[in-house]
Residue frames relative to the residue before (quaternion, step in Angstrom):
aa qw qx qy qz dx dy dz
X 1.0000 0.0000 0.0000 0.0000 0.00 0.00 0.00
X 0.3493 -0.7510 0.5021 0.2485 3.58 -0.70 0.95
X 0.5783 -0.5913 0.4377 0.3526 3.58 -1.33 0.70
X 0.1964 -0.7182 0.6589 0.1067 3.59 -1.28 0.63
X 0.6929 -0.4718 0.3353 0.4300 3.49 -1.39 0.21
X 0.6698 0.4877 -0.3100 0.4663 3.63 1.10 -0.47
X 0.7506 0.3777 -0.2333 0.4894 3.65 1.11 -0.26
X 0.5059 0.6782 -0.4324 0.3117 3.62 1.11 -0.35
X 0.1789 -0.8055 0.5604 0.0720 3.59 -0.97 0.83
X 0.6587 -0.4842 0.3708 0.4407 3.61 -1.21 0.27
X 0.6178 0.5447 -0.3809 0.4201 3.56 0.90 -0.75
X 0.6969 0.4830 -0.2780 0.4514 3.62 0.95 -0.69
X 0.7756 0.3933 -0.1514 0.4700 3.65 1.08 -0.84
X 0.7358 0.4085 -0.2668 0.4696 3.63 0.90 -0.63
X 0.6267 -0.5642 0.4231 0.3314 3.37 -1.33 0.68
X 0.5874 -0.6022 0.4095 0.3530 3.59 -1.00 0.90
X 0.6281 0.5375 -0.3693 0.4244 3.69 0.97 -0.72
X 0.6430 0.4867 -0.3293 0.4912 3.61 1.05 -0.69
X 0.6712 0.5010 -0.3349 0.4317 3.69 0.77 -0.82
X 0.6928 0.5079 -0.2765 0.4307 3.48 1.09 -0.69
X 0.5576 0.6396 -0.3660 0.3822 3.53 1.32 -0.31
X 0.3205 -0.6496 0.6451 0.2432 3.54 -1.28 0.36
X 0.4759 -0.6636 0.5008 0.2871 3.64 -0.91 0.84
X 0.5385 -0.5935 0.4806 0.3562 3.58 -1.10 0.65
X 0.2318 -0.8345 0.4959 0.0629 3.49 -0.62 1.16
X 0.0807 -0.7958 0.5993 0.0326 3.60 -0.81 0.94
X 0.2018 -0.8312 0.4842 0.1845 3.68 -0.17 0.98
X 0.6063 -0.5566 0.4226 0.3794 3.44 -1.24 0.50
X 0.0877 -0.8207 0.5633 0.0383 3.59 -0.86 0.88
X 0.2844 0.7835 -0.5137 0.2035 3.60 1.20 0.39
X 0.8608 0.1745 -0.1505 0.4537 3.46 -0.98 0.97
X 0.6248 0.5320 -0.3120 0.4789 3.56 1.38 0.05
X 0.5093 -0.5351 0.5713 0.3576 3.44 -1.45 0.25
X 0.2123 -0.8411 0.4928 0.0684 3.55 -0.29 1.40
X 0.1351 0.8053 -0.5536 0.1633 3.51 -0.17 1.30
X 0.4770 0.7118 -0.3901 0.3372 3.60 1.11 0.72
X 0.7880 0.3919 -0.1321 0.4560 3.57 1.09 -0.64
X 0.4980 -0.7099 0.4148 0.2756 3.66 1.08 0.47
X 0.3180 0.7464 -0.4969 0.3081 3.45 1.03 0.95
X 0.4902 -0.5840 0.5389 0.3581 3.58 -1.25 0.42
X 0.3393 -0.7860 0.4834 0.1827 3.60 -0.61 1.14
X 0.6771 0.5279 -0.2965 0.4182 3.63 1.15 -0.34
X 0.4569 -0.6798 0.5288 0.2223 3.44 -1.21 1.02
X 0.5189 -0.6156 0.4589 0.3757 3.59 -1.14 0.43
X 0.6568 -0.4924 0.3859 0.4210 3.60 -1.30 0.42
X 0.6310 -0.5839 0.3722 0.3499 3.60 -1.05 0.82
X 0.6889 0.5024 -0.3117 0.4194 3.57 0.92 -0.83
X 0.6596 0.4869 -0.3068 0.4834 3.54 1.28 -0.58
X 0.5756 0.5415 -0.3762 0.4836 3.57 1.24 -0.44
X 0.6473 0.5231 -0.3353 0.4415 3.57 0.98 -0.68
X 0.6327 0.5296 -0.3174 0.4674 3.56 1.12 -0.80
X 0.6495 0.4876 -0.3206 0.4875 3.58 1.07 -0.80
X 0.6062 0.5553 -0.3554 0.4447 3.65 0.89 -0.72
X 0.6703 0.4819 -0.2994 0.4784 3.56 1.02 -0.82
X 0.6493 0.5183 -0.3229 0.4534 3.56 0.97 -0.72
X 0.6434 0.4996 -0.3017 0.4953 3.61 1.04 -0.81
X 0.6685 0.5110 -0.3233 0.4330 3.64 0.87 -0.83
X 0.7420 0.4280 -0.2105 0.4710 3.57 1.21 -0.70
X 0.4946 0.6906 -0.4050 0.3383 3.50 1.35 -0.10
X 0.4080 -0.7087 0.5323 0.2189 3.56 -0.98 0.95
X 0.0293 -0.8484 0.5284 -0.0126 3.63 0.46 1.22
X 0.5156 0.6068 -0.4158 0.4393 3.56 1.28 0.12
X 0.6993 0.4014 -0.2723 0.5250 3.61 1.34 -0.33
X 0.5784 -0.5452 0.4627 0.3926 3.55 -1.34 0.24
X 0.5382 -0.6311 0.4389 0.3454 3.58 -1.15 0.48
X 0.6589 -0.4286 0.4008 0.4707 3.60 -1.19 -0.01
X 0.3478 -0.7869 0.4432 0.2518 3.61 -0.28 1.11
X 0.7119 0.4317 -0.2590 0.4896 3.57 1.14 -0.61
X 0.2239 -0.7990 0.5120 0.2223 3.62 1.26 -0.40
X 0.0396 0.8893 -0.4507 0.0665 3.49 0.97 0.95
X 0.6522 0.5014 -0.2812 0.4941 3.47 1.01 -0.99
X 0.6456 0.5147 -0.3463 0.4454 3.61 0.90 -0.97
X 0.6705 0.5155 -0.3170 0.4293 3.57 0.89 -1.02
X 0.6427 0.5036 -0.3330 0.4716 3.63 1.06 -0.51
X 0.6070 0.5389 -0.3377 0.4766 3.57 1.12 -0.60
X 0.6392 0.4900 -0.3079 0.5065 3.61 1.08 -0.85
X 0.6227 0.5525 -0.3329 0.4429 3.67 0.90 -0.73
X 0.6613 0.5343 -0.2812 0.4451 3.42 1.03 -1.00
X 0.7442 0.3858 -0.2381 0.4905 3.66 0.76 -1.03
X 0.7239 0.4128 -0.2964 0.4666 3.70 1.02 -0.23
X 0.3703 -0.7407 0.4711 0.3039 3.65 1.31 -0.15
X 0.2940 0.7840 -0.5111 0.1939 3.58 1.07 0.60
X 0.5730 -0.6203 0.4501 0.2903 3.47 -1.05 1.09
X 0.5086 -0.6563 0.4603 0.3141 3.64 -0.90 0.83
X 0.5964 0.5689 -0.3812 0.4187 3.63 1.09 -0.36
X 0.6434 0.5257 -0.2980 0.4700 3.62 1.33 -0.46
X 0.3959 -0.7233 0.5309 0.1956 3.53 -1.12 0.64
X 0.1941 -0.7447 0.6201 0.1527 3.62 -1.25 0.35
X 0.0355 -0.7544 0.6519 0.0688 3.54 -1.10 0.72
X 0.2787 -0.7871 0.5335 0.1351 3.58 -0.87 0.89
X 0.0271 -0.8292 0.5575 0.0308 3.50 -1.16 0.69
X 0.5659 -0.5631 0.4542 0.3956 3.56 -1.24 0.25
X 0.7558 -0.1818 0.0333 0.6282 3.42 0.37 1.42
X 0.6256 -0.5277 0.3744 0.4359 3.65 -1.25 0.24
X 0.5120 0.6684 -0.4331 0.3218 3.70 1.07 -0.34
X 0.6751 0.4960 -0.2950 0.4596 3.49 0.88 -0.96
X 0.6169 0.5434 -0.3293 0.4645 3.61 1.09 -0.64
X 0.6255 0.5369 -0.3293 0.4606 3.48 1.03 -0.72
X 0.6737 0.5110 -0.2731 0.4587 3.44 1.03 -0.95
X 0.6149 0.5443 -0.3473 0.4529 3.57 1.07 -0.75
X 0.6507 0.5308 -0.2994 0.4530 3.50 0.92 -0.99
X 0.6317 0.5559 -0.2974 0.4511 3.56 1.00 -1.02
X 0.6905 0.5018 -0.2569 0.4532 3.46 0.88 -1.20
X 0.6532 0.5582 -0.3058 0.4101 3.57 1.04 -0.76
X 0.7600 0.3561 -0.1684 0.5169 3.59 1.08 -0.80
X 0.5116 0.6974 -0.4031 0.2988 3.60 1.29 -0.17
X 0.0880 0.7508 -0.6352 0.1584 3.56 0.34 1.41
X 0.6596 -0.4982 0.3680 0.4258 3.61 -1.18 0.32
X 0.8234 0.1838 -0.1707 0.5090 3.60 -0.71 1.10
X 0.4581 0.6941 -0.4566 0.3161 3.65 1.22 -0.04
X 0.2329 -0.7865 0.5656 0.0852 3.63 -1.16 0.64
X 0.2168 -0.7113 0.6611 0.0999 3.38 -1.31 0.95
X 0.1146 -0.8153 0.5670 0.0258 3.59 -0.85 1.06
X 0.1376 0.7636 -0.6303 0.0285 3.46 -1.02 0.63
X 0.5154 -0.5981 0.4938 0.3643 3.63 -1.27 -0.29
X 0.2240 -0.7787 0.5794 0.0884 3.48 -1.25 0.62
X 0.5267 -0.2476 -0.8105 0.0667 1.55 -1.85 1.64
X 0.0876 0.7452 -0.6599 0.0402 3.57 -1.29 0.65
X 0.7995 -0.3094 0.2136 0.4684 3.52 -1.20 -0.40
X 0.4648 -0.7666 0.3779 0.2314 3.50 -0.49 1.25
X 0.5887 0.5971 -0.3760 0.3944 3.54 1.24 -0.47
X 0.4920 0.6348 -0.4442 0.3970 3.64 1.14 -0.42
X 0.7430 0.4020 -0.2288 0.4838 3.58 0.73 -1.18
X 0.6171 0.5319 -0.3640 0.4514 3.64 0.93 -0.71
X 0.7475 0.4179 -0.2734 0.4380 3.60 0.65 -0.89
X 0.5143 0.5844 -0.4257 0.4612 3.51 1.21 -0.33
X 0.6445 0.5335 -0.2708 0.4762 3.59 1.11 -0.96
X 0.6163 0.5575 -0.3252 0.4513 3.54 0.98 -0.95
X 0.8308 0.3189 -0.1316 0.4368 3.52 0.73 -1.06
X 0.5717 -0.6589 0.3320 0.3588 3.51 1.30 0.25
X 0.4123 0.7196 -0.4452 0.3377 3.54 1.30 0.48
X 0.4117 -0.6325 0.5578 0.3454 3.59 -1.05 0.34
X 0.2416 -0.7920 0.5556 0.0749 3.53 -0.97 0.90
X 0.0738 -0.7669 0.6376 0.0017 3.60 -0.90 1.02
X 0.0477 -0.7891 0.6122 0.0150 3.59 -0.69 1.05
X 0.2066 -0.8071 0.5490 0.0676 3.55 -0.57 1.15
X 0.4049 -0.7664 0.4262 0.2591 3.54 -0.38 1.18
X 0.4550 -0.6209 0.5750 0.2773 3.56 -1.21 0.68
X 0.5683 -0.5560 0.4428 0.4146 3.53 -1.30 0.15
X 0.7327 -0.4406 0.2621 0.4475 3.66 -1.22 0.07
X 0.7228 0.3689 -0.2525 0.5269 3.55 1.23 -0.53
X 0.5925 -0.6349 0.3402 0.3606 3.60 1.20 0.66
X 0.4616 0.6378 -0.4899 0.3744 3.59 0.99 0.62
X 0.6270 -0.5625 0.4112 0.3484 3.49 -1.33 0.53
X 0.2541 -0.7232 0.6246 0.1493 3.54 -0.99 0.95
X 0.1988 -0.8374 0.4936 0.1249 3.64 0.23 1.14
X 0.6378 0.5081 -0.3488 0.4618 3.61 0.94 -0.76
X 0.6617 0.4862 -0.3000 0.4855 3.71 0.96 -0.82
X 0.6355 0.4941 -0.3510 0.4784 3.73 0.97 -0.61
X 0.6495 0.5315 -0.3009 0.4528 3.53 0.84 -1.00
X 0.6611 0.4759 -0.3181 0.4850 3.66 0.94 -0.90
X 0.6813 0.4863 -0.3332 0.4340 3.61 0.78 -0.81
X 0.6035 0.5501 -0.3581 0.4527 3.52 1.14 -0.64
X 0.6669 0.4945 -0.3086 0.4643 3.58 0.92 -0.89
X 0.7272 0.4337 -0.2775 0.4540 3.58 0.94 -0.78
X 0.7855 0.3641 -0.1919 0.4621 3.65 0.97 -0.61
X 0.1753 -0.8296 0.4971 0.1840 3.54 1.34 -0.50
X 0.0084 0.8553 -0.5178 0.0180 3.58 0.68 1.13
X 0.4628 -0.6566 0.5401 0.2508 3.47 -1.13 0.87
X 0.8088 0.0831 0.0033 0.5822 3.58 1.01 -0.76
X 0.1147 -0.7548 0.6456 0.0167 3.56 -1.05 1.00
X 0.1100 -0.7603 0.6370 0.0635 3.53 -1.11 0.83
X 0.0070 -0.7714 0.6351 -0.0382 3.57 -0.94 1.04
X 0.2576 -0.7794 0.5590 0.1170 3.53 -0.70 1.18
X 0.0061 0.8343 -0.5375 0.1224 3.49 -0.64 1.18
X 0.3731 -0.3373 -0.7522 0.4256 1.71 -0.27 2.50
X 0.5557 -0.6165 0.4510 0.3283 3.58 -1.29 0.52
X 0.1677 -0.7108 0.6722 0.1218 3.45 -1.30 0.66
X 0.5934 -0.1536 -0.7891 -0.0404 1.64 -1.73 1.82
X 0.4904 0.6962 -0.4248 0.3072 3.62 1.29 0.05
X 0.4425 -0.7468 0.4234 0.2591 3.62 1.13 -0.41
X 0.6307 0.5924 -0.2907 0.4084 3.56 1.27 -0.43
X 0.4423 -0.6650 0.5448 0.2556 3.58 -1.23 0.61
X 0.3553 -0.7104 0.5578 0.2406 3.60 -0.68 1.02
X 0.6764 -0.4837 0.4150 0.3691 3.51 -1.41 0.51
X 0.3978 -0.7602 0.4598 0.2289 3.54 -0.61 1.17
X 0.6041 0.5582 -0.3544 0.4448 3.54 1.07 -0.65
X 0.6634 0.5040 -0.2972 0.4665 3.48 1.02 -0.96
X 0.6374 0.4966 -0.3457 0.4770 3.64 0.93 -0.57
X 0.5933 0.5520 -0.3393 0.4776 3.63 1.11 -0.70
X 0.6575 0.5292 -0.3034 0.4422 3.55 0.97 -0.85
X 0.6505 0.5145 -0.3076 0.4664 3.44 1.11 -0.88
X 0.6240 0.5295 -0.3361 0.4661 3.63 1.00 -0.87
X 0.6833 0.4884 -0.2860 0.4612 3.59 0.79 -0.98
X 0.7653 0.3673 -0.2358 0.4730 3.65 0.95 -0.56
X 0.4943 0.6914 -0.4214 0.3164 3.56 1.26 -0.20
X 0.4274 -0.7141 0.5043 0.2307 3.52 -1.10 0.81
X 0.7735 0.2732 -0.0992 0.5632 3.49 1.39 -0.34
X 0.7478 -0.3126 0.2887 0.5096 3.59 -1.14 -0.73
X 0.1158 -0.7348 0.6607 0.1001 3.48 -1.25 0.72
X 0.1382 -0.7762 0.6138 0.0404 3.67 -0.75 1.10
X 0.1638 -0.7489 0.6368 0.0821 3.55 -0.87 1.11
X 0.2499 -0.8059 0.5311 0.0775 3.46 -0.43 1.29
X 0.0284 -0.8482 0.5283 -0.0266 3.65 -0.14 1.22
X 0.0676 0.8478 -0.5241 0.0450 3.57 0.95 0.93
X 0.7864 0.3422 -0.1670 0.4865 3.54 1.11 -0.77
X 0.1136 0.8707 -0.4586 0.1367 3.42 1.37 0.67
X 0.6661 0.5760 -0.2684 0.3905 3.48 0.99 -1.09
X 0.7235 0.4046 -0.2024 0.5214 3.58 1.29 -0.47
X 0.6764 0.4521 -0.2627 0.5188 3.54 1.32 0.02
X 0.3668 -0.7177 0.5499 0.2189 3.60 -1.13 0.53
X 0.6916 0.4326 -0.3198 0.4819 3.62 0.85 0.83
X 0.0269 0.8044 -0.5911 0.0528 3.55 -1.18 0.62
X 0.3252 -0.7271 0.5602 0.2276 3.54 -1.18 0.51
X 0.3316 0.7489 -0.5023 0.2773 3.59 1.23 0.15
X 0.6897 0.4732 -0.3118 0.4508 3.74 0.74 -0.79
X 0.6474 0.5335 -0.3072 0.4494 3.61 1.32 -0.31
X 0.4203 0.7485 -0.4423 0.2597 3.61 1.26 -0.11
X 0.6853 0.4977 -0.2876 0.4471 3.55 1.05 -0.74
X 0.6434 0.5401 -0.3092 0.4457 3.48 1.30 -0.52
X 0.7795 0.2587 -0.1168 0.5584 3.56 1.01 -0.83
X 0.2967 -0.7844 0.5110 0.1885 3.73 -0.40 1.08
X 0.7152 0.3962 -0.2828 0.5015 3.61 1.15 -0.41
X 0.5241 0.5944 -0.4447 0.4175 3.65 1.05 0.61
X 0.0072 -0.7486 0.6630 0.0089 3.40 -1.21 0.81
X 0.2278 -0.7884 0.5622 0.1021 3.53 -1.01 0.91
X 0.1214 -0.8194 0.5594 0.0311 3.65 -0.61 1.08
X 0.0089 -0.7650 0.6437 -0.0199 3.65 -1.03 0.78
X 0.1901 -0.7185 0.6572 0.1252 3.37 -1.49 0.26
X 0.3968 -0.6994 0.5419 0.2445 3.62 -1.20 0.51
X 0.3721 0.7499 -0.4831 0.2566 3.58 1.31 -0.14
X 0.7746 0.4163 -0.2368 0.4130 3.52 0.61 -1.11
X 0.6537 0.5251 -0.2965 0.4573 3.55 1.31 -0.35
X 0.7264 -0.4129 0.2151 0.5056 3.62 1.30 0.36
X 0.6816 0.4754 -0.3151 0.4584 3.72 1.05 0.09
X 0.1831 0.8208 -0.5332 0.0924 3.59 1.06 0.38
X 0.6728 0.5065 -0.2850 0.4578 3.63 0.93 -0.84
X 0.6318 0.5451 -0.3244 0.4456 3.66 1.07 -0.35
X 0.1734 -0.8089 0.5318 0.1812 3.60 1.19 -0.69
X 0.3879 0.6996 -0.5137 0.3102 3.50 0.23 1.31
X 0.0534 0.7734 -0.6269 0.0776 3.54 -0.89 1.05
X 0.0648 -0.8039 0.5878 0.0639 3.45 -1.19 0.23
X 0.2068 -0.7567 0.6095 0.1148 3.54 -1.28 0.45
X 0.1526 -0.8061 0.5707 0.0355 3.49 -0.94 0.97
X 0.4026 0.7082 -0.5276 0.2411 3.51 -1.12 0.67
X 0.7978 -0.2764 0.1552 0.5128 3.63 -1.22 -0.25
X 0.5270 -0.6608 0.4576 0.2759 3.46 -1.15 0.86
X 0.5448 0.6141 -0.3770 0.4288 3.46 1.30 -0.57
X 0.6578 0.4730 -0.2966 0.5056 3.68 0.98 -0.84
X 0.7473 0.4593 -0.2508 0.4096 3.54 0.57 -1.23
X 0.6338 0.5431 -0.3563 0.4201 3.50 1.08 -0.54
X 0.6331 0.4889 -0.3243 0.5050 3.57 1.18 -0.39
X 0.6225 0.5529 -0.3279 0.4465 3.54 1.11 -0.65
X 0.5889 0.6060 -0.3424 0.4108 3.50 1.20 -0.73
X 0.5745 0.5879 -0.3754 0.4283 3.61 1.19 -0.55
X 0.7010 0.4718 -0.2454 0.4751 3.62 1.16 -0.66
X 0.5599 0.6137 -0.3917 0.3955 3.54 1.25 -0.54
X 0.4655 -0.6673 0.5253 0.2491 3.59 -0.93 1.03
X 0.5577 -0.6014 0.4517 0.3509 3.66 -0.99 0.84
X 0.8639 0.0731 -0.0841 0.4912 3.60 -1.12 0.88
X 0.2064 0.8142 -0.5277 0.1266 3.59 0.95 0.70
X 0.7426 0.2892 -0.2588 0.5458 3.63 1.00 -0.42
X 0.3541 -0.7996 0.4456 0.1914 3.58 -0.27 1.18
X 0.7294 -0.5018 0.2799 0.3713 3.43 -1.34 0.45
X 0.6662 0.4864 -0.3283 0.4603 3.61 0.97 -0.89
X 0.6285 0.5234 -0.3437 0.4614 3.59 0.91 -0.73
X 0.6187 0.5325 -0.3405 0.4666 3.61 0.98 -0.76
X 0.7088 0.4741 -0.2530 0.4570 3.61 0.61 -1.24
X 0.7001 0.4404 -0.2948 0.4785 3.65 0.66 -1.01
X 0.6608 0.5276 -0.3380 0.4131 3.72 0.71 -0.79
X 0.6396 0.5367 -0.3058 0.4575 3.45 1.15 -0.99
X 0.6259 0.5184 -0.3166 0.4891 3.62 1.04 -0.90
X 0.6831 0.4784 -0.3087 0.4575 3.67 0.75 -0.98
X 0.7015 0.4550 -0.3255 0.4416 3.68 0.88 -0.70
X 0.5432 0.5550 -0.4094 0.4788 3.53 1.33 -0.11
X 0.7265 0.2760 -0.2004 0.5966 3.58 1.24 -0.30
X 0.0742 0.8366 -0.5290 0.1219 3.56 0.93 0.95
X 0.6133 0.5557 -0.3706 0.4216 3.55 1.05 -0.54
X 0.5909 0.5518 -0.3654 0.4613 3.57 1.14 -0.53
X 0.6377 0.5273 -0.2908 0.4803 3.60 0.95 -0.82
X 0.7042 0.4686 -0.2686 0.4609 3.57 0.85 -0.98
X 0.6014 0.5046 -0.3827 0.4870 3.60 1.16 -0.53
X 0.6387 0.4944 -0.3615 0.4658 3.64 0.82 -0.72
X 0.6421 0.5195 -0.3460 0.4451 3.68 1.05 -0.63
X 0.5872 0.5719 -0.3195 0.4754 3.50 1.19 -0.73
X 0.6197 0.5642 -0.2889 0.4629 3.58 1.11 -0.97
X 0.6720 0.5098 -0.2663 0.4664 3.41 0.97 -1.14
X 0.6426 0.5032 -0.3297 0.4746 3.66 0.91 -0.79
X 0.6339 0.5243 -0.3256 0.4661 3.50 1.04 -0.68
X 0.6516 0.4892 -0.2897 0.5021 3.55 0.99 -0.90
X 0.6129 0.5731 -0.3538 0.4132 3.60 0.97 -0.77
X 0.6408 0.5410 -0.2963 0.4572 3.55 1.07 -0.91
X 0.6494 0.5173 -0.2896 0.4763 3.52 1.07 -1.01
X 0.6820 0.4904 -0.2815 0.4637 3.60 0.89 -0.91
X 0.6251 0.5288 -0.3307 0.4693 3.60 0.96 -0.74
X 0.6534 0.4863 -0.3281 0.4784 3.59 0.84 -0.91
X 0.6332 0.5190 -0.3456 0.4584 3.72 0.83 -0.76
X 0.6923 0.4688 -0.2964 0.4615 3.56 0.92 -0.87
X 0.5882 0.5616 -0.3424 0.4705 3.56 1.08 -0.66
X 0.7256 0.4691 -0.2503 0.4367 3.58 0.99 -0.75
X 0.5717 0.5807 -0.3613 0.4533 3.53 1.34 -0.17
X 0.4133 -0.7010 0.5156 0.2684 3.48 -0.95 0.96
X 0.8081 0.2390 -0.2128 0.4946 3.65 -1.18 0.70
X 0.6471 0.4591 -0.3681 0.4849 3.63 1.15 0.37
X 0.0820 -0.7800 0.6189 0.0419 3.62 -0.96 0.81
X 0.0951 -0.7942 0.5993 0.0331 3.59 -0.25 1.24
X 0.3254 -0.7191 0.5834 0.1916 3.59 -1.28 0.67
X 0.5452 -0.6254 0.4500 0.3304 3.63 -0.91 0.87
X 0.1043 -0.8167 0.5673 0.0126 3.53 -0.82 0.84
X 0.2203 -0.7324 0.6356 0.1056 3.42 -1.41 0.77
X 0.5353 0.5712 -0.3872 0.4871 3.56 1.37 0.58
X 0.5873 -0.5345 0.4606 0.3966 3.47 -1.36 -0.58
X 0.6812 0.3826 -0.2832 0.5563 3.51 1.18 0.58
X 0.2693 -0.7520 0.5821 0.1523 3.53 -1.35 0.31
X 0.2478 -0.7468 0.6015 0.1385 3.57 -0.80 0.89
X 0.0852 0.7972 -0.5959 0.0457 3.66 -0.82 0.93
X 0.3462 -0.7417 0.5503 0.1646 3.42 -1.29 0.56
X 0.0227 0.8036 -0.5857 0.1036 3.65 -0.76 1.02
X 0.5256 -0.6184 0.4853 0.3251 3.51 -1.11 0.72
X 0.8125 0.1960 -0.1406 0.5307 3.58 -1.16 0.59
X 0.1038 0.8489 -0.5160 0.0475 3.70 1.01 0.68
X 0.6658 0.4931 -0.3843 0.4073 3.67 0.80 -0.64
X 0.6761 0.4884 -0.3026 0.4612 3.50 1.03 -0.89
X 0.6011 0.5403 -0.3526 0.4716 3.62 1.13 -0.59
X 0.6732 0.4984 -0.3051 0.4530 3.51 0.86 -0.83
X 0.6096 0.5102 -0.3305 0.5088 3.56 1.10 -0.62
X 0.6459 0.5302 -0.3209 0.4457 3.56 0.90 -0.90
X 0.6168 0.5161 -0.3285 0.4953 3.64 1.06 -0.80
X 0.6748 0.4860 -0.3254 0.4500 3.63 0.70 -0.86
X 0.6315 0.5156 -0.3269 0.4780 3.59 0.98 -0.83
X 0.7271 0.3950 -0.2672 0.4939 3.59 1.02 -0.49
X 0.6644 -0.5643 0.3011 0.3867 3.62 1.13 0.35
X 0.6400 0.5113 -0.3187 0.4769 3.55 1.23 0.23
X 0.1189 -0.7952 0.5921 0.0541 3.64 -0.72 1.09
X 0.0598 0.7430 -0.6653 0.0423 3.62 -0.80 1.04
X 0.5998 -0.5787 0.4308 0.3459 3.55 -1.26 -0.19
X 0.1919 -0.7606 0.6083 0.1209 3.59 -0.83 0.99
X 0.1008 -0.8123 0.5743 -0.0139 3.58 -0.64 1.34
X 0.3484 0.8097 -0.4364 0.1803 3.55 1.36 -0.08
X 0.7850 0.3131 -0.1618 0.5095 3.60 1.08 -0.71
X 0.5142 0.6819 -0.3930 0.3408 3.53 1.22 0.22
X 0.7867 -0.0815 0.0321 0.6110 3.62 1.18 -0.42
X 0.6506 -0.5553 0.3688 0.3637 3.56 -1.10 0.74
X 0.6746 0.4911 -0.3180 0.4500 3.60 0.94 -0.81
X 0.7121 0.4558 -0.2438 0.4752 3.61 1.17 -0.44
X 0.2710 0.7600 -0.5464 0.2246 3.58 1.17 0.44
X 0.8502 0.0573 -0.1489 0.5017 3.48 -1.04 1.14
X 0.4691 0.6632 -0.4443 0.3777 3.63 1.14 0.62
X 0.0493 -0.7191 0.6914 0.0491 3.56 -1.21 0.77
X 0.2053 -0.7592 0.6024 0.1362 3.54 -1.36 0.43
X 0.1408 -0.8032 0.5772 0.0422 3.56 -0.80 0.97
X 0.3477 -0.7042 0.5686 0.2448 3.58 -0.83 0.88
X 0.4475 -0.6549 0.5155 0.3241 3.66 -1.08 0.62
X 0.1423 -0.8239 0.5466 0.0464 3.59 -0.69 1.11
X 0.7319 -0.2971 0.2806 0.5453 3.59 -1.09 -0.56
X 0.6567 -0.4643 0.3738 0.4620 3.65 -1.13 0.08
X 0.6673 0.5067 -0.3253 0.4383 3.51 0.86 -0.75
X 0.6686 0.4972 -0.2812 0.4761 3.55 1.01 -0.84
X 0.6109 0.5662 -0.3174 0.4534 3.56 1.16 -0.70
X 0.6478 0.5337 -0.2601 0.4773 3.45 1.10 -1.03
X 0.6498 0.5117 -0.2944 0.4788 3.54 0.96 -1.06
X 0.6054 0.5774 -0.3066 0.4540 3.59 1.04 -0.82
X 0.7056 0.4646 -0.2523 0.4719 3.55 0.76 -1.17
X 0.6537 0.4856 -0.3394 0.4708 3.65 0.93 -0.73
X 0.6738 0.4777 -0.3076 0.4724 3.62 0.90 -0.84
X 0.6348 0.5296 -0.3501 0.4405 3.55 1.04 -0.61
X 0.6455 0.5141 -0.3159 0.4682 3.54 0.99 -0.97
X 0.6698 0.5256 -0.2918 0.4359 3.60 0.93 -0.80
X 0.6392 0.5263 -0.2873 0.4815 3.51 1.20 -0.97
X 0.7006 0.4456 -0.2906 0.4757 3.56 0.88 -0.89
X 0.5912 0.5853 -0.3828 0.4018 3.70 1.03 -0.66
X 0.6005 0.6033 -0.3645 0.3775 3.62 0.98 -0.69
X 0.7121 0.4493 -0.2663 0.4692 3.52 1.22 -0.34
X 0.5471 0.6335 -0.3835 0.3902 3.52 1.40 -0.13
C-alpha cells in the first residue's frame, strides 16, 4: 500500500543524515548556579539597563528592522578596528553564519573539515547541509596535530575548514604558526572562530588582508549579549557579498540591533567584565589544581575543562548540590572523564568548588 499524506512519516521523508542526528540539548537550569553555557555571569550597570529599557520602549517593533543593519556594522567595525576594505556579515549568533557558509559550499561531494573535539555545530551543520565531514583528532593534550591536518587536507580537499581559537571545549589557543600553515595550504576557505576572543590575547583579525581565503568569525554571546543572539564574520567583501545572498531577510531583529549598538557604545563596560572573568578564571584554575584527583587544563576562554574520575557521578553530585556544569565525558574519546565549568561570579565559583569537593569525597 502506498503512503498517503495522512500516513507519511519522518522516516520516509527526511534525509538519513537528519534522522541520525541528536537534537542540540539545553538542560533545565532553574534554581541552579548555571555554569554550563559559557555565559557572562554579570548584569549590566543599572544606569545602562535603564537606557536600554528606554530604547526598547521607543522601538517601532511594528516595523521591520534595518535589513542591512548598517549602523550596527559600523559600531562593530569601530570596536574591532576592522579595516574599511573588509566586509562584515551579521548572523543570529555564529551558528547561523556557520550554516550560511556550509550552504554556500555544499556542492555534491564537498567536504567540511575541522578538528576534534571542537564546537559540535561544525559537525551538525555539515550534516544539515549534506556536506561530508572530516574531523581530525587533536593530540592527547588537545593541541593541534599539524601533520595530521595537512594530510587530511591533501586527501579530502575540503571546501571549508573551521578552527576554533581558543578551542571549545578544551579552552586552549592553537599554535598560531600552525594555523597560518593551514591557511596557506588550504584549497578552500578557512574560518577562524574567535567566539572567546574577549578572554584571549590573540586574534587572526589583523591577518585578513594577508590571506584572501581567511574569514574571522566572532560572537557577542560570551561578552554579555547571549540573550541577543548576535554574531558576525569579517573578511573579503568578495566572499561576504556572495554569502549575503543566502542570509535570510531581517535575520537580526530590531531589538538586537538597537540594544547591541548601545552596548557597543559602552564596550569598555563589557571589556571590564571580561577582565574580571579572566581574574576569576585564574582563581578557579588554581583551586582546581589544588584538588586531589582533578586535572584542569589551562584556558584562554571563559571556561575550564577538567578531568576527574567517576565524571558521570561527579556531574550528578554537582547537580544534586545545585550546580550545573557540562558533562563531556561521553562526547568524544579524548574527553573521557572530562567536565567543563564556566567561570562564574566569585560566589558561584566558590559554590562550585565546595560542591565539587563534596561530590568527589563520596568516592574516597
